[in-house]
C-alpha positions in Angstrom: 246.8 101.5 269.0 249.8 103.5 270.1 249.5 105.6 266.9 245.9 106.5 267.7 246.8 107.6 271.2 249.4 109.9 269.7 247.0 111.2 267.1 244.4 111.9 269.7 246.9 113.7 271.8 248.0 115.9 268.8 244.3 116.7 267.9 243.5 117.7 271.5 246.5 119.9 271.6 248.4 117.8 274.1 252.1 117.8 273.7 255.0 116.7 275.8 257.0 119.7 274.6 256.3 123.3 275.1 257.0 125.7 272.3 256.5 129.4 271.8 255.9 128.7 268.1 252.6 126.9 269.0 251.6 130.0 271.0 252.5 132.2 268.0 250.4 130.0 265.7 247.4 130.2 268.1 247.8 134.0 268.4 248.0 134.2 264.6 244.8 132.2 264.1 243.0 134.2 266.8 243.9 137.5 265.2 242.9 136.3 261.7 239.6 135.0 262.9 238.8 138.1 264.9 240.0 140.8 262.5 239.5 139.3 259.0 238.4 142.6 257.5 240.6 143.8 254.7 243.8 145.4 255.9 242.9 145.3 259.5 243.9 141.7 259.8 247.1 142.3 257.9 248.0 145.3 260.1 247.2 143.4 263.3 249.4 140.5 262.3 252.3 142.8 261.5 251.9 144.7 264.8 251.8 141.4 266.7 254.9 140.2 264.9 253.4 137.1 263.5 252.5 136.0 259.9 254.4 136.5 256.7 256.8 139.4 256.1 254.9 140.6 253.0 252.6 143.5 254.1 249.4 142.0 252.7 248.5 138.4 253.6 247.4 136.2 250.7 248.4 139.0 248.2 248.7 136.9 245.1 245.2 135.6 245.5 243.6 139.0 245.9 241.7 141.0 243.2 242.9 144.5 242.4 239.9 145.9 244.4 240.9 143.8 247.4 244.5 145.0 247.3 243.3 148.6 247.0 241.2 148.2 250.1 244.3 147.1 252.1 246.6 149.9 251.0 245.4 152.4 253.6 246.9 150.5 256.5 250.4 150.4 255.0 253.3 152.7 255.7 255.6 154.0 252.9 258.1 151.2 253.1 255.3 148.6 252.9 253.7 150.4 250.0 257.1 150.3 248.1 257.4 146.6 248.8 253.9 146.0 247.4 254.6 148.2 244.4 257.8 146.4 243.6 256.1 143.0 243.9 253.2 144.1 241.7 255.6 145.5 239.1 257.5 142.2 238.9 254.4 140.0 238.7 250.8 141.1 237.7 251.7 144.7 236.9 248.0 145.8 237.4 247.7 149.6 236.7 244.7 149.7 239.0 247.0 148.6 241.9 250.1 150.6 240.9 248.3 153.9 240.4 246.9 154.2 244.0 250.2 153.1 245.4 252.0 155.8 243.5 249.4 158.3 244.6 249.9 157.4 248.3 253.7 157.6 248.0 253.7 161.0 246.4 
């Protein structure tokens, strides 16, 4: 029974310790659910300082068209990071060409 009480406490969010990481996770989830439209969610997460360091969340699971939709929110350094990753992995010309265009 002690296990169930602890499990119930974890599910309801109750915790004896207080952690800023829990707040970051909650803020991350809130931002993703509210702004899950292409690059807007990625940009909001970067501005808030949460989420992964790669400029586009879930990049490796995105189609070329989805990546292209997110490029407009990136600055030059982020575009270079995406370009370098794309060159090393999928090397999709339909992703690389718009990046090069934005960088020139």
